C-alpha positions as CSV (number, residue, x, y, z in Angstrom):
1,M,125.8,61.8,106.1
2,A,127.1,58.3,107.2
3,G,125.6,55.1,106.0
4,G,122.8,56.9,104.2
5,E,121.6,58.4,107.5
6,V,120.8,62.1,107.5
7,K,122.5,64.0,110.3
8,H,120.6,67.3,110.2
9,D,117.0,68.6,110.6
10,Y,116.8,70.3,107.3
11,H,115.0,69.0,104.2
12,L,117.1,69.0,101.0
13,V,114.5,68.8,98.3
14,N,114.8,66.4,95.4
15,P,115.1,67.8,91.9
16,S,111.6,68.9,90.8
17,P,110.1,69.8,87.4
18,W,107.5,72.1,88.9
19,P,109.4,75.4,89.0
20,L,110.2,75.2,85.3
21,I,106.8,74.0,84.3
22,G,105.2,76.7,86.5
23,S,107.2,79.4,84.8
24,I,106.1,78.1,81.3
25,A,102.5,78.0,82.6
26,V,102.5,81.5,83.9
27,L,104.1,82.8,80.7
28,T,101.4,80.9,78.6
29,L,98.7,82.4,80.8
30,A,100.0,85.9,80.5
31,L,100.4,85.7,76.7
32,G,96.9,84.1,76.5
33,A,95.4,87.0,78.5
34,V,97.0,89.6,76.3
35,T,95.8,87.7,73.2
36,Y,92.3,87.6,74.6
37,M,92.2,91.3,75.4
38,K,94.2,92.8,72.6
39,G,95.2,90.2,70.1
40,L,98.8,88.8,69.6
41,F,100.8,86.5,67.3
42,G,98.3,87.1,64.5
43,L,95.4,85.9,66.7
44,A,92.4,88.2,66.9
45,E,91.2,89.9,70.0
46,G,88.8,87.6,71.9
47,T,90.7,84.5,71.1
48,W,90.3,82.5,74.3
49,W,92.0,79.1,73.8
50,L,95.6,80.2,74.6
51,M,94.4,81.7,77.9
52,A,92.5,78.5,78.7
53,V,95.6,76.4,78.1
54,G,97.5,78.7,80.4
55,F,94.9,78.3,83.2
56,A,94.9,74.5,82.7
57,M,98.7,74.4,83.0
58,V,98.7,76.6,86.1
59,F,96.1,74.4,87.8
60,W,98.1,71.3,86.8
61,V,101.2,72.8,88.4
62,M,99.3,73.8,91.6
63,F,97.9,70.3,92.0
64,G,101.3,68.6,91.3
65,W,103.5,70.9,93.3
66,W,101.2,71.0,96.4
67,A,100.7,67.2,96.2
68,T,104.5,66.9,96.3
69,V,104.6,69.1,99.4
70,V,101.9,67.0,101.1
71,K,103.8,63.8,100.3
72,E,106.9,65.3,101.8
73,G,105.0,66.1,105.0
74,R,103.6,62.6,105.2
75,T,107.0,60.9,104.8
76,G,108.5,62.9,107.6
77,D,110.5,65.5,105.7
78,H,108.8,68.3,107.5
79,T,110.8,68.2,110.7
80,P,110.2,70.8,113.5
81,V,113.0,73.0,112.0
82,V,111.4,72.8,108.5
83,E,108.0,73.6,110.0
84,I,109.4,76.8,111.5
85,G,110.6,77.8,108.0
86,L,107.2,77.0,106.5
87,R,105.5,79.1,109.1
88,Y,107.7,82.0,108.4
89,G,107.0,81.6,104.7
90,M,103.2,81.6,105.3
91,M,103.5,84.7,107.5
92,L,105.4,86.5,104.8
93,F,102.9,85.4,102.2
94,I,100.0,86.8,104.2
95,A,102.0,90.0,104.8
96,S,102.4,90.4,101.0
97,E,98.6,89.8,100.7
98,I,98.0,92.5,103.2
99,M,100.1,95.0,101.2
100,F,98.2,93.9,98.1
101,F,94.9,95.0,99.6
102,V,96.5,98.1,101.1
103,A,97.2,99.1,97.5
104,W,93.5,98.8,96.6
105,F,92.4,100.7,99.7
106,W,95.0,103.3,99.0
107,G,93.6,103.7,95.5
108,F,90.0,103.9,96.8
109,F,90.9,106.5,99.4
110,E,92.9,108.5,96.9
111,F,90.0,108.6,94.4
112,S,87.5,109.5,97.1
113,I,89.6,112.3,98.8
114,F,91.2,113.8,95.7
115,W,88.4,113.2,93.1
116,D,88.4,116.8,92.1
117,A,92.1,116.5,90.9
118,R,91.1,113.4,88.9
119,V,87.9,114.6,87.2
120,G,88.7,116.4,83.9
121,H,92.4,115.8,84.2
122,T,93.2,112.1,84.2
123,W,91.0,109.1,84.3
124,D,87.5,110.5,83.8
125,A,88.7,112.8,81.1
126,A,89.1,109.7,78.9
127,N,85.7,108.4,79.8
128,P,83.1,108.9,77.1
129,L,80.5,109.5,79.7
130,Y,82.5,112.4,80.9
131,Q,81.7,114.2,77.6
132,E,78.1,114.2,78.6
133,G,78.8,116.8,81.3
134,L,80.9,117.5,84.3
135,E,78.1,117.8,86.9
136,R,77.6,114.1,87.5
137,F,81.3,113.8,88.5
138,K,81.3,116.6,91.0
139,Q,81.2,114.3,94.0
140,F,82.4,110.9,95.1
141,P,80.6,108.6,94.3
142,P,79.3,110.4,91.2
143,A,75.8,111.8,91.4
144,D,74.1,109.1,89.3
145,V,75.9,106.1,90.9
146,T,73.5,104.3,93.2
147,T,75.6,102.6,95.8
148,F,74.7,99.3,97.5
149,D,72.8,99.5,100.8
150,P,75.4,98.0,103.1
151,F,72.8,96.9,105.6
152,H,71.2,94.4,103.2
153,L,73.2,91.8,101.2
154,P,76.7,93.2,102.3
155,L,75.7,92.9,106.0
156,M,74.4,89.4,105.4
157,N,77.7,88.5,103.8
158,T,79.6,90.0,106.7
159,L,77.7,87.9,109.1
160,V,78.3,84.8,107.0
161,L,82.0,85.4,106.8
162,L,82.3,86.2,110.6
163,L,80.4,83.0,111.3
164,S,82.8,81.0,109.1
165,G,85.6,82.4,111.2
166,T,84.1,80.9,114.3
167,T,83.5,77.5,112.6
168,V,87.0,77.2,111.3
169,T,88.4,78.0,114.8
170,W,86.1,75.3,116.2
171,A,87.4,72.8,113.6
172,H,91.0,73.7,114.4
173,H,90.4,73.4,118.2
174,A,88.6,70.1,117.8
175,L,91.5,68.8,115.6
176,Q,94.1,69.8,118.2
177,H,92.2,67.8,120.9
178,G,91.7,64.7,118.7
179,D,87.9,65.3,118.1
180,M,88.0,64.3,114.5
181,K,84.2,64.3,114.2
182,G,83.9,67.9,115.5
183,A,86.9,68.9,113.2
184,K,85.2,67.5,110.1
185,L,81.8,69.1,111.0
186,G,83.3,72.5,111.7
187,L,85.4,72.4,108.5
188,F,82.4,71.3,106.4
189,L,80.3,74.2,107.8
190,T,83.1,76.6,107.0
191,I,83.2,75.4,103.4
192,L,79.4,75.8,103.1
193,L,79.6,79.3,104.5
194,G,82.4,80.2,102.1
195,L,80.3,79.0,99.2
196,G,77.4,80.9,100.5
197,F,79.5,84.1,100.7
198,T,80.5,83.7,97.0
199,A,76.9,83.0,96.0
200,L,75.7,86.1,97.8
201,Q,78.4,88.2,96.1
202,V,77.4,87.0,92.7
203,L,73.8,87.9,93.5
204,E,75.0,91.3,94.7
205,Y,76.9,92.0,91.5
206,S,73.9,91.0,89.4
207,H,71.9,93.9,91.1
208,A,74.7,96.5,90.8
209,G,73.6,99.9,89.6
210,F,77.0,100.8,88.2
211,T,79.7,99.2,86.1
212,Y,83.5,98.6,86.3
213,D,84.4,101.0,83.5
214,G,81.8,103.7,84.2
215,T,83.4,105.7,87.0
216,L,86.4,105.8,89.3
217,Y,84.1,104.6,92.0
218,G,83.0,101.6,90.0
219,S,86.6,100.6,89.0
220,A,87.8,100.9,92.6
221,F,84.8,99.1,94.0
222,Y,85.0,96.1,91.7
223,M,88.8,95.7,92.0
224,A,88.7,95.7,95.8
225,T,85.7,93.5,96.3
226,G,86.4,91.3,93.3
227,F,89.9,90.4,94.4
228,H,88.5,89.7,97.9
229,G,85.9,87.4,96.4
230,A,88.7,85.6,94.5
231,H,90.6,85.1,97.8
232,V,87.4,83.7,99.3
233,V,87.2,81.2,96.4
234,I,90.9,80.3,96.9
235,G,90.4,79.9,100.6
236,T,87.4,77.7,100.1
237,I,89.4,75.4,97.8
238,F,92.2,75.4,100.4
239,L,89.7,74.2,103.1
240,I,88.1,71.6,100.8
241,V,91.6,70.1,100.3
242,C,92.1,70.1,104.0
243,L,88.7,68.3,104.5
244,V,89.7,65.6,101.9
245,R,93.0,65.1,103.7
246,M,91.2,64.9,107.0
247,Y,88.9,62.1,105.8
248,A,92.0,60.4,104.3
249,G,93.7,60.4,107.7
250,N,96.5,62.8,106.7
251,L,95.8,65.3,109.4
252,T,96.4,64.4,113.1
253,P,96.3,66.4,116.3
254,K,100.1,66.6,116.1
255,K,100.6,67.0,112.4
256,H,98.2,69.4,110.6
257,L,100.3,72.3,109.4
258,G,98.4,72.6,106.1
259,F,95.1,73.1,108.0
260,E,96.7,75.6,110.3
261,F,97.8,77.6,107.3
262,A,94.3,77.4,105.8
263,A,92.8,78.7,109.0
264,W,95.3,81.6,109.1
265,Y,94.4,82.5,105.5
266,W,90.7,82.3,106.2
267,H,91.0,84.7,109.2
268,F,93.0,87.1,107.0
269,V,90.1,87.0,104.5
270,D,87.7,87.8,107.3
271,V,89.6,90.8,108.5
272,V,90.0,92.3,105.0
273,W,86.3,92.0,104.5
274,L,85.6,94.0,107.7
275,F,87.7,96.9,106.3
276,L,86.0,96.5,102.9
277,F,82.5,96.6,104.5
278,A,83.3,99.7,106.6
279,F,85.2,101.8,104.0
280,V,83.9,100.6,100.6
281,Y,80.3,99.9,101.5
282,V,79.2,101.9,104.6
283,V,81.2,105.2,104.2
284,P,80.3,105.8,100.4
285,Y,76.7,104.8,101.2
286,L,76.5,107.4,104.0
287,A,78.1,110.0,101.7
288,F,75.6,109.1,99.0
289,E,72.7,109.5,101.4
290,A,74.0,112.8,102.7
291,G,74.3,114.1,99.2
292,K,70.7,113.5,98.3
């Protein structure tokens, strides 16, 4: 560095409080969750305020830290070399998310294929419903579990999410070619479709004929679809932030890395849902119908 001029393409970040505050926030949230579920520090089970404080701190850190990153991009700190590193980071993040869902699929397949090794030996043996008799558990899904018809609400949700994949691609393409009106419209429609997906999933859960803690099938189903639903909510927030930045003039045809990452994330959510629809909805439903 000579005369205050930077002689390299890398971004040396300024000291930031967010990593420390983020660590404290996550610790507070974890302790609050334990307190809410089991009780801790003399606080009774069901005490919610510590967990609420943890959530508030986490949201504060998310807003502050990401606002700092946006500011860095606007002031020119994200050089082409830095952008390459950010792209690799987003790719690794999505790869970690893929493995996260692989774990849930693995569990679901393990439960469905080796259910006979589970029933009476591990999970279901501790289930009070198991004491009512073994017969109901002698198939997967269990005999009295009425699965969702995948060709009603789940199929509608699939079409909604696939359509949202086309609208976010349209928005990205329009932004690349300087069509800001088309980009805003495509992004707005994507957000509406994301909200529609979440609303349909809430409606679906309200009509469920089984619970999370009733059977292996119920626990596997809600963990897989519930976490996917959480990712849809996160992705929708991601897109809303991009729309706000687009209206603020922060995204241009040449500089829109944040929106590109949001589009990557949204397509990842789409692909995961296709696997969920096929293996968590359609296959168990066909097995249920065959067992009638």
